[in-house]
C-alpha positions, 0 to 999 in steps of 0.5 A: 058340445058333444064329439058328435055334435054338428059344428059349422065353422064359418072362416075355417080356412082363415087364421083363427078358423084354421087354429080352431079347426085344428084344435077341435079335430085334436080333441076328438070332434069329427063332425065339422062342416067346413066350406071354402069361400069358392064352395060357399060365398057367405055374402050370398044369402041364398047359398048360406040358407041352403047350407043351413037348411041341407046340413042343419049344423047344431053349433056355429063359430062365426069367424069369417070376415074381411080383416086387415090393418091400418092401411087396408081399413083406411083404403077399402072402407066400403069393402070392409063395412059391406062384406062384414055386414053381409056375411054376419047378417046371412049367417046369424039369421040362417042360424036362427032360422034353422034352429042352431043350438048356439052360435059364437060370433067374434068381434074385435077390440077396435070396437071400443072407443078411441080414448076408451078408459083402460083396460077396456071393460065390456060395458064401455062398448058404444061409450064414445067415438071410434078410431077413424082408421078402422071405423067401417070395420068396427061399425060392421062388428058392432052391428054383429053384436047387436044382431046376436043380442036382438035375436036372443031378446026377440027369439030366445036364441043362444048367440054369444059374442066375444071380443079378442085382443090383437091376435098373432101366431103361426099361419098369420097373414104376412102380406104388405097390404092386409097384415096386422101390426105384429105380422107386418113388423115381422115381414118389414124387419126380416126384409130389412135384414135380408136386403142388408138395410141400415134402417127399417121404417115403421108407421106412427110414433111407436108410442101406442100400446097393444095387447096381443093374444096367441091364436091357439089360446084364442081358439081354446077360449072359443071352445071354452065359451061355447060350452060355459058362457051363456050371457047376452053381454059381450066378453073380452078375451085377452092375455091382460098385458100390453106393450108399446109398438116400440117395445115390439119392434125392439123384440123382433129386432132382437129375435131376428138379429137385425142390427139396423136402425128403427125409423118412425114415420110420424106422418102416418096414423098411430091408431088407438093410443092403447088397446088393453082389454079387461079380461076379469070376467073371463078369468073369473070363469076359469079361463086364462091365456097360457102362451107367454108373449116372447115365446109366441113371438119366437114361434111366429118368427120361426114359422115365417121364416120357414114359410116365406115361399 
């Protein structure tokens, strides 16, 4: 991409989209196409086609998606599969139709099989059954990757697909229904401390292990990949390290100075037992995550405390 390239960021107001937009602006990109959900409903194919026809973006970052944690995925599976497939279908097809030079589509680590060999290699995609609690979302994201690959094969487009680890950082979603595990735990522990509770309840056993990637690192990776990666195959983006949920809760307790007990509700689902990405491919290309996890977690907690209201 050149500094004057026309770049459409689908989902720029979201967690990842905001980080990417800020990063592009900081390094000198000024010709950014940014449309809010009110300005452009990506589920509406006619409106999406009009945007591409009128503005002719050269590059597209497809970050827009309906996302959430276990509760949201379990409660609203129809919304997750419908909205995500509709958004992806409309944007990817319009990108082909109106001659976009390159598109980057963001998948999710939950697309890998529930009992996938660890760390999860790109070629393990579709090698086993999915985790039931997020199956609708995972199927939608897999469809997006397969659509990119099909268009590359048939039409010669340059649509690449990336799979990030669980993302966290400032400006994350901390709501009770839609937050992911890390932000949900920060909110729970902080609320328990503020209300002077003697314990905090956590879903599951605490045994599952998760890999976390700071959102600014992922934004940098997206820019790196759209400039340096051209394969039809997916590519993982992660830190290469993981921790258990129990370890994560302990770190959050320490950083928030919460003295109460942690009670694990084992009647609630754990989700996938482990999600660690094999990041050999992207590391070999010359990109590595920079943010140390404890530092990133501390930054995230401080931001949350300052922006509660």
